[in-house]
Backbone as XML, in Angstrom:
<?xml version="1.0"?>
<chain id="A" units="angstrom">
  <residue number="1" name="MET">
    <atom name="N" x="-1.614" y="-33.367" z="-17.553"/>
    <atom name="CA" x="-1.958" y="-31.963" z="-17.373"/>
    <atom name="C" x="-1.394" y="-31.114" z="-18.502"/>
  </residue>
  <residue number="2" name="ARG">
    <atom name="N" x="-0.135" y="-31.379" z="-18.889"/>
    <atom name="CA" x="0.453" y="-30.602" z="-19.977"/>
    <atom name="C" x="-0.307" y="-30.810" z="-21.277"/>
  </residue>
  <residue number="3" name="ALA">
    <atom name="N" x="-0.748" y="-32.031" z="-21.493"/>
    <atom name="CA" x="-1.500" y="-32.305" z="-22.712"/>
    <atom name="C" x="-2.805" y="-31.517" z="-22.727"/>
  </residue>
  <residue number="4" name="ALA">
    <atom name="N" x="-3.451" y="-31.460" z="-21.575"/>
    <atom name="CA" x="-4.709" y="-30.731" z="-21.503"/>
    <atom name="C" x="-4.485" y="-29.243" z="-21.746"/>
  </residue>
  <residue number="5" name="LEU">
    <atom name="N" x="-3.382" y="-28.712" z="-21.229"/>
    <atom name="CA" x="-3.103" y="-27.298" z="-21.438"/>
    <atom name="C" x="-2.747" y="-27.020" z="-22.894"/>
  </residue>
  <residue number="6" name="SER">
    <atom name="N" x="-1.988" y="-27.922" z="-23.493"/>
    <atom name="CA" x="-1.605" y="-27.686" z="-24.877"/>
    <atom name="C" x="-2.794" y="-27.828" z="-25.828"/>
  </residue>
  <residue number="7" name="GLU">
    <atom name="N" x="-3.758" y="-28.644" z="-25.458"/>
    <atom name="CA" x="-4.942" y="-28.808" z="-26.298"/>
    <atom name="C" x="-5.935" y="-27.675" z="-26.098"/>
  </residue>
  <residue number="8" name="GLY">
    <atom name="N" x="-5.765" y="-26.887" z="-25.036"/>
    <atom name="CA" x="-6.669" y="-25.776" z="-24.772"/>
    <atom name="C" x="-7.933" y="-26.190" z="-24.056"/>
  </residue>
  <residue number="9" name="ASN">
    <atom name="N" x="-7.975" y="-27.417" z="-23.510"/>
    <atom name="CA" x="-9.170" y="-27.895" z="-22.819"/>
    <atom name="C" x="-9.218" y="-27.459" z="-21.359"/>
  </residue>
  <residue number="10" name="ALA">
    <atom name="N" x="-8.070" y="-27.209" z="-20.763"/>
    <atom name="CA" x="-8.027" y="-26.870" z="-19.342"/>
    <atom name="C" x="-8.187" y="-25.364" z="-19.159"/>
  </residue>
  <residue number="11" name="THR">
    <atom name="N" x="-8.854" y="-24.992" z="-18.102"/>
    <atom name="CA" x="-8.981" y="-23.580" z="-17.772"/>
    <atom name="C" x="-8.261" y="-23.329" z="-16.464"/>
  </residue>
  <residue number="12" name="LEU">
    <atom name="N" x="-7.590" y="-22.237" z="-16.375"/>
    <atom name="CA" x="-6.879" y="-21.877" z="-15.156"/>
    <atom name="C" x="-7.830" y="-21.163" z="-14.215"/>
  </residue>
  <residue number="13" name="PRO">
    <atom name="N" x="-7.657" y="-21.370" z="-12.906"/>
    <atom name="CA" x="-8.527" y="-20.665" z="-11.956"/>
    <atom name="C" x="-8.263" y="-19.159" z="-12.001"/>
  </residue>
  <residue number="14" name="ALA">
    <atom name="N" x="-9.295" y="-18.403" z="-11.791"/>
    <atom name="CA" x="-9.154" y="-16.946" z="-11.793"/>
    <atom name="C" x="-8.366" y="-16.514" z="-10.570"/>
  </residue>
  <residue number="15" name="SER">
    <atom name="N" x="-7.421" y="-15.628" z="-10.760"/>
    <atom name="CA" x="-6.629" y="-15.131" z="-9.645"/>
    <atom name="C" x="-7.094" y="-13.725" z="-9.303"/>
  </residue>
  <residue number="16" name="PRO">
    <atom name="N" x="-7.002" y="-13.347" z="-8.035"/>
    <atom name="CA" x="-7.414" y="-11.991" z="-7.666"/>
    <atom name="C" x="-6.483" y="-10.973" z="-8.296"/>
  </residue>
  <residue number="17" name="ALA">
    <atom name="N" x="-6.992" y="-9.811" z="-8.541"/>
    <atom name="CA" x="-6.198" y="-8.753" z="-9.161"/>
    <atom name="C" x="-5.070" y="-8.338" z="-8.229"/>
  </residue>
  <residue number="18" name="MET">
    <atom name="N" x="-3.911" y="-8.143" z="-8.775"/>
    <atom name="CA" x="-2.765" y="-7.707" z="-7.994"/>
    <atom name="C" x="-2.916" y="-6.226" z="-7.687"/>
  </residue>
  <residue number="19" name="PRO">
    <atom name="N" x="-2.628" y="-5.825" z="-6.444"/>
    <atom name="CA" x="-2.725" y="-4.396" z="-6.138"/>
    <atom name="C" x="-1.644" y="-3.622" z="-6.875"/>
  </residue>
  <residue number="20" name="THR">
    <atom name="N" x="-1.969" y="-2.430" z="-7.287"/>
    <atom name="CA" x="-1.021" y="-1.582" z="-7.990"/>
    <atom name="C" x="-0.706" y="-0.365" z="-7.138"/>
  </residue>
  <residue number="21" name="LEU">
    <atom name="N" x="0.231" y="0.437" z="-7.602"/>
    <atom name="CA" x="0.549" y="1.653" z="-6.874"/>
    <atom name="C" x="-0.612" y="2.633" z="-6.913"/>
  </residue>
  <residue number="22" name="LYS">
    <atom name="N" x="-1.434" y="2.534" z="-7.952"/>
    <atom name="CA" x="-2.574" y="3.441" z="-8.055"/>
    <atom name="C" x="-3.613" y="3.143" z="-6.988"/>
  </residue>
  <residue number="23" name="ASP">
    <atom name="N" x="-3.825" y="1.863" z="-6.706"/>
    <atom name="CA" x="-4.796" y="1.453" z="-5.701"/>
    <atom name="C" x="-4.041" y="0.780" z="-4.570"/>
  </residue>
  <residue number="24" name="SER">
    <atom name="N" x="-4.084" y="1.376" z="-3.385"/>
    <atom name="CA" x="-3.399" y="0.791" z="-2.252"/>
    <atom name="C" x="-4.330" y="0.797" z="-1.060"/>
  </residue>
  <residue number="25" name="MET">
    <atom name="N" x="-3.825" y="0.318" z="0.059"/>
    <atom name="CA" x="-4.633" y="0.273" z="1.266"/>
    <atom name="C" x="-3.798" y="0.652" z="2.474"/>
  </residue>
  <residue number="26" name="CYS">
    <atom name="N" x="-4.491" y="1.061" z="3.508"/>
    <atom name="CA" x="-3.851" y="1.397" z="4.777"/>
    <atom name="C" x="-3.212" y="0.127" z="5.329"/>
  </residue>
  <residue number="27" name="CYS">
    <atom name="N" x="-1.968" y="0.217" z="5.741"/>
    <atom name="CA" x="-1.288" y="-0.991" z="6.200"/>
    <atom name="C" x="-1.732" y="-1.416" z="7.602"/>
  </residue>
  <residue number="28" name="MET">
    <atom name="N" x="-2.492" y="-0.604" z="8.308"/>
    <atom name="CA" x="-2.971" y="-0.999" z="9.636"/>
    <atom name="C" x="-4.408" y="-1.510" z="9.595"/>
  </residue>
  <residue number="29" name="CYS">
    <atom name="N" x="-5.333" y="-0.707" z="9.075"/>
    <atom name="CA" x="-6.751" y="-1.091" z="9.116"/>
    <atom name="C" x="-7.245" y="-1.680" z="7.795"/>
  </residue>
  <residue number="30" name="LYS">
    <atom name="N" x="-6.384" y="-1.681" z="6.780"/>
    <atom name="CA" x="-6.694" y="-2.237" z="5.456"/>
    <atom name="C" x="-7.799" y="-1.487" z="4.714"/>
  </residue>
  <residue number="31" name="ALA">
    <atom name="N" x="-8.062" y="-0.254" z="5.105"/>
    <atom name="CA" x="-9.043" y="0.565" z="4.381"/>
    <atom name="C" x="-8.455" y="0.930" z="3.023"/>
  </residue>
  <residue number="32" name="PRO">
    <atom name="N" x="-9.249" y="0.909" z="1.969"/>
    <atom name="CA" x="-8.713" y="1.255" z="0.643"/>
    <atom name="C" x="-8.334" y="2.728" z="0.562"/>
  </residue>
  <residue number="33" name="LEU">
    <atom name="N" x="-7.217" y="2.990" z="-0.101"/>
    <atom name="CA" x="-6.776" y="4.350" z="-0.369"/>
    <atom name="C" x="-6.910" y="4.564" z="-1.871"/>
  </residue>
  <residue number="34" name="PRO">
    <atom name="N" x="-7.953" y="5.239" z="-2.311"/>
    <atom name="CA" x="-8.169" y="5.419" z="-3.746"/>
    <atom name="C" x="-7.020" y="6.180" z="-4.403"/>
  </residue>
  <residue number="35" name="ALA">
    <atom name="N" x="-6.849" y="5.962" z="-5.677"/>
    <atom name="CA" x="-5.811" y="6.663" z="-6.430"/>
    <atom name="C" x="-6.040" y="8.166" z="-6.345"/>
  </residue>
  <residue number="36" name="GLY">
    <atom name="N" x="-5.009" y="8.910" z="-6.024"/>
    <atom name="CA" x="-5.107" y="10.361" z="-5.932"/>
    <atom name="C" x="-5.597" y="10.875" z="-4.603"/>
  </residue>
  <residue number="37" name="ALA">
    <atom name="N" x="-5.902" y="9.992" z="-3.657"/>
    <atom name="CA" x="-6.392" y="10.429" z="-2.341"/>
    <atom name="C" x="-5.216" y="10.766" z="-1.424"/>
  </residue>
  <residue number="38" name="ALA">
    <atom name="N" x="-5.455" y="11.644" z="-0.476"/>
    <atom name="CA" x="-4.432" y="11.996" z="0.508"/>
    <atom name="C" x="-4.222" y="10.825" z="1.460"/>
  </residue>
  <residue number="39" name="TYR">
    <atom name="N" x="-2.992" y="10.703" z="1.952"/>
    <atom name="CA" x="-2.672" y="9.646" z="2.915"/>
    <atom name="C" x="-1.582" y="10.142" z="3.840"/>
  </residue>
  <residue number="40" name="VAL">
    <atom name="N" x="-1.275" y="9.371" z="4.858"/>
    <atom name="CA" x="-0.248" y="9.691" z="5.840"/>
    <atom name="C" x="0.859" y="8.662" z="5.688"/>
  </residue>
  <residue number="41" name="ARG">
    <atom name="N" x="2.109" y="9.109" z="5.749"/>
    <atom name="CA" x="3.221" y="8.174" z="5.719"/>
    <atom name="C" x="4.154" y="8.456" z="6.878"/>
  </residue>
  <residue number="42" name="CYS">
    <atom name="N" x="4.963" y="7.486" z="7.220"/>
    <atom name="CA" x="5.916" y="7.610" z="8.314"/>
    <atom name="C" x="7.149" y="8.351" z="7.825"/>
  </residue>
  <residue number="43" name="SER">
    <atom name="N" x="7.759" y="9.163" z="8.679"/>
    <atom name="CA" x="8.942" y="9.923" z="8.288"/>
    <atom name="C" x="10.219" y="9.089" z="8.364"/>
  </residue>
  <residue number="44" name="VAL">
    <atom name="N" x="10.161" y="7.913" z="8.947"/>
    <atom name="CA" x="11.349" y="7.065" z="9.095"/>
    <atom name="C" x="11.642" y="6.367" z="7.766"/>
  </residue>
  <residue number="45" name="ALA">
    <atom name="N" x="12.872" y="6.421" z="7.345"/>
    <atom name="CA" x="13.259" y="5.906" z="6.026"/>
    <atom name="C" x="12.981" y="4.421" z="5.869"/>
  </residue>
  <residue number="46" name="SER">
    <atom name="N" x="13.154" y="3.642" z="6.916"/>
    <atom name="CA" x="12.939" y="2.196" z="6.779"/>
    <atom name="C" x="11.477" y="1.850" z="6.521"/>
  </residue>
  <residue number="47" name="CYS">
    <atom name="N" x="10.562" y="2.730" z="6.835"/>
    <atom name="CA" x="9.145" y="2.506" z="6.546"/>
    <atom name="C" x="8.801" y="2.884" z="5.111"/>
  </residue>
  <residue number="48" name="ASN">
    <atom name="N" x="9.679" y="3.601" z="4.439"/>
    <atom name="CA" x="9.392" y="4.100" z="3.100"/>
    <atom name="C" x="10.377" y="3.622" z="2.057"/>
  </residue>
  <residue number="49" name="SER">
    <atom name="N" x="11.085" y="2.549" z="2.357"/>
    <atom name="CA" x="12.039" y="2.032" z="1.387"/>
    <atom name="C" x="11.691" y="0.599" z="1.034"/>
  </residue>
  <residue number="50" name="GLY">
    <atom name="N" x="12.269" y="0.128" z="-0.021"/>
    <atom name="CA" x="11.990" y="-1.231" z="-0.459"/>
    <atom name="C" x="10.719" y="-1.316" z="-1.273"/>
  </residue>
  <residue number="51" name="ARG">
    <atom name="N" x="10.222" y="-2.527" z="-1.402"/>
    <atom name="CA" x="9.015" y="-2.756" z="-2.212"/>
    <atom name="C" x="7.755" y="-2.193" z="-1.582"/>
  </residue>
  <residue number="52" name="PHE">
    <atom name="N" x="7.630" y="-2.405" z="-0.277"/>
    <atom name="CA" x="6.372" y="-2.068" z="0.396"/>
    <atom name="C" x="6.536" y="-0.789" z="1.187"/>
  </residue>
  <residue number="53" name="LYS">
    <atom name="N" x="5.951" y="0.264" z="0.704"/>
    <atom name="CA" x="6.001" y="1.546" z="1.406"/>
    <atom name="C" x="4.737" y="1.681" z="2.239"/>
  </residue>
  <residue number="54" name="LEU">
    <atom name="N" x="4.922" y="1.932" z="3.535"/>
    <atom name="CA" x="3.787" y="1.983" z="4.444"/>
    <atom name="C" x="2.982" y="3.257" z="4.216"/>
  </residue>
  <residue number="55" name="ARG">
    <atom name="N" x="1.693" y="3.073" z="3.988"/>
    <atom name="CA" x="0.750" y="4.180" z="3.848"/>
    <atom name="C" x="-0.358" y="3.980" z="4.855"/>
  </residue>
  <residue number="56" name="PHE">
    <atom name="N" x="-0.833" y="5.080" z="5.424"/>
    <atom name="CA" x="-1.869" y="5.032" z="6.453"/>
    <atom name="C" x="-3.015" y="5.954" z="6.055"/>
  </residue>
  <residue number="57" name="CYS">
    <atom name="N" x="-4.223" y="5.565" z="6.425"/>
    <atom name="CA" x="-5.389" y="6.380" z="6.078"/>
    <atom name="C" x="-5.574" y="7.542" z="7.045"/>
  </residue>
  <residue number="58" name="SER">
    <atom name="N" x="-4.991" y="7.448" z="8.244"/>
    <atom name="CA" x="-5.168" y="8.506" z="9.239"/>
    <atom name="C" x="-3.973" y="8.539" z="10.188"/>
  </residue>
  <residue number="59" name="VAL">
    <atom name="N" x="-3.902" y="9.596" z="10.960"/>
    <atom name="CA" x="-2.851" y="9.708" z="11.963"/>
    <atom name="C" x="-3.030" y="8.625" z="13.033"/>
  </residue>
  <residue number="60" name="ALA">
    <atom name="N" x="-4.266" y="8.261" z="13.332"/>
    <atom name="CA" x="-4.523" y="7.213" z="14.323"/>
    <atom name="C" x="-3.917" y="5.877" z="13.880"/>
  </residue>
  <residue number="61" name="CYS">
    <atom name="N" x="-4.028" y="5.561" z="12.599"/>
    <atom name="CA" x="-3.420" y="4.318" z="12.091"/>
    <atom name="C" x="-1.899" y="4.420" z="12.123"/>
  </residue>
  <residue number="62" name="TRP">
    <atom name="N" x="-1.347" y="5.594" z="11.826"/>
    <atom name="CA" x="0.101" y="5.784" z="11.910"/>
    <atom name="C" x="0.565" y="5.557" z="13.347"/>
  </residue>
  <residue number="63" name="GLU">
    <atom name="N" x="-0.156" y="6.122" z="14.317"/>
    <atom name="CA" x="0.201" y="5.947" z="15.723"/>
    <atom name="C" x="0.106" y="4.485" z="16.151"/>
  </residue>
  <residue number="64" name="ALA">
    <atom name="N" x="-0.814" y="3.740" z="15.558"/>
    <atom name="CA" x="-0.976" y="2.323" z="15.915"/>
    <atom name="C" x="0.223" y="1.489" z="15.491"/>
  </residue>
  <residue number="65" name="HIS">
    <atom name="N" x="0.985" y="1.922" z="14.486"/>
    <atom name="CA" x="2.140" y="1.138" z="14.051"/>
    <atom name="C" x="3.386" y="1.417" z="14.886"/>
  </residue>
  <residue number="66" name="LEU">
    <atom name="N" x="3.388" y="2.484" z="15.681"/>
    <atom name="CA" x="4.574" y="2.866" z="16.442"/>
    <atom name="C" x="5.030" y="1.836" z="17.485"/>
  </residue>
  <residue number="67" name="PRO">
    <atom name="N" x="4.137" y="1.185" z="18.246"/>
    <atom name="CA" x="4.628" y="0.229" z="19.253"/>
    <atom name="C" x="5.434" y="-0.927" z="18.660"/>
  </residue>
  <residue number="68" name="THR">
    <atom name="N" x="5.110" y="-1.354" z="17.463"/>
    <atom name="CA" x="5.841" y="-2.460" z="16.867"/>
    <atom name="C" x="7.006" y="-1.990" z="15.997"/>
  </residue>
  <residue number="69" name="ALA">
    <atom name="N" x="7.035" y="-0.721" z="15.618"/>
    <atom name="CA" x="8.076" y="-0.217" z="14.729"/>
    <atom name="C" x="9.367" y="0.118" z="15.459"/>
  </residue>
  <residue number="70" name="ARG">
    <atom name="N" x="9.291" y="0.487" z="16.731"/>
    <atom name="CA" x="10.459" y="0.815" z="17.554"/>
    <atom name="C" x="11.302" y="1.950" z="16.963"/>
  </residue>
  <residue number="71" name="HIS">
    <atom name="N" x="10.644" y="3.010" z="16.545"/>
    <atom name="CA" x="11.365" y="4.169" z="16.020"/>
    <atom name="C" x="11.875" y="5.018" z="17.186"/>
  </residue>
  <residue number="72" name="ARG">
    <atom name="N" x="13.042" y="5.643" z="16.996"/>
    <atom name="CA" x="13.551" y="6.564" z="18.017"/>
    <atom name="C" x="12.863" y="7.917" z="17.895"/>
  </residue>
  <residue number="73" name="ASN">
    <atom name="N" x="12.951" y="8.508" z="16.728"/>
    <atom name="CA" x="12.328" y="9.807" z="16.476"/>
    <atom name="C" x="11.435" y="9.671" z="15.256"/>
  </residue>
  <residue number="74" name="ALA">
    <atom name="N" x="10.173" y="9.505" z="15.480"/>
    <atom name="CA" x="9.249" y="9.311" z="14.366"/>
    <atom name="C" x="8.270" y="10.464" z="14.292"/>
  </residue>
  <residue number="75" name="ASP">
    <atom name="N" x="7.870" y="10.752" z="13.080"/>
    <atom name="CA" x="6.841" y="11.741" z="12.823"/>
    <atom name="C" x="6.078" y="11.263" z="11.596"/>
  </residue>
  <residue number="76" name="TYR">
    <atom name="N" x="4.974" y="11.919" z="11.312"/>
    <atom name="CA" x="4.213" y="11.548" z="10.130"/>
    <atom name="C" x="4.226" y="12.696" z="9.139"/>
  </residue>
  <residue number="77" name="VAL">
    <atom name="N" x="3.986" y="12.353" z="7.895"/>
    <atom name="CA" x="3.930" y="13.333" z="6.818"/>
    <atom name="C" x="2.611" y="13.132" z="6.093"/>
  </residue>
  <residue number="78" name="ARG">
    <atom name="N" x="1.852" y="14.199" z="5.972"/>
    <atom name="CA" x="0.605" y="14.128" z="5.194"/>
    <atom name="C" x="0.966" y="14.336" z="3.724"/>
  </residue>
  <residue number="79" name="VAL">
    <atom name="N" x="0.526" y="13.415" z="2.888"/>
    <atom name="CA" x="0.815" y="13.485" z="1.458"/>
    <atom name="C" x="-0.512" y="13.689" z="0.727"/>
  </residue>
  <residue number="80" name="ASP">
    <atom name="N" x="-0.572" y="14.752" z="-0.054"/>
    <atom name="CA" x="-1.749" y="15.029" z="-0.874"/>
    <atom name="C" x="-1.291" y="15.101" z="-2.328"/>
  </residue>
  <residue number="81" name="PRO">
    <atom name="N" x="-1.500" y="14.035" z="-3.087"/>
    <atom name="CA" x="-1.035" y="14.007" z="-4.475"/>
    <atom name="C" x="-1.616" y="15.111" z="-5.348"/>
  </residue>
  <residue number="82" name="THR">
    <atom name="N" x="-2.793" y="15.595" z="-5.019"/>
    <atom name="CA" x="-3.389" y="16.655" z="-5.841"/>
    <atom name="C" x="-2.614" y="17.960" z="-5.708"/>
  </residue>
  <residue number="83" name="GLU">
    <atom name="N" x="-2.029" y="18.223" z="-4.521"/>
    <atom name="CA" x="-1.225" y="19.440" z="-4.339"/>
    <atom name="C" x="0.104" y="19.323" z="-5.070"/>
  </residue>
  <residue number="84" name="ALA">
    <atom name="N" x="0.677" y="18.144" z="-5.128"/>
    <atom name="CA" x="1.963" y="17.957" z="-5.796"/>
    <atom name="C" x="1.842" y="18.140" z="-7.296"/>
  </residue>
  <residue number="85" name="ASN">
    <atom name="N" x="0.707" y="17.792" z="-7.868"/>
    <atom name="CA" x="0.521" y="17.898" z="-9.314"/>
    <atom name="C" x="0.013" y="19.263" z="-9.755"/>
  </residue>
  <residue number="86" name="SER">
    <atom name="N" x="-0.370" y="20.111" z="-8.817"/>
    <atom name="CA" x="-0.966" y="21.394" z="-9.192"/>
    <atom name="C" x="0.091" y="22.429" z="-9.575"/>
  </residue>
  <residue number="87" name="GLY">
    <atom name="N" x="1.350" y="22.255" z="-9.143"/>
    <atom name="CA" x="2.338" y="23.284" z="-9.393"/>
    <atom name="C" x="3.247" y="22.956" z="-10.429"/>
  </residue>
</chain>
């Protein structure tokens, strides 16, 4: 196999594109969240820390994550990137 790779005869299988911060999806329904689109996030710090920050396409999807999240006092925050960049 190494010989084939060094000779340039072997081709690697195409891998799917890695998601970026610009293009994300709702963590509940997997609907795409286009870059610059408004989204809903959880107010609890553990949902917004680390590598994977939970984003939701709607309040209904945010509410769907509550039974498994076990938050004591949770709320949602509507984030509109276009408003943040306007000022």
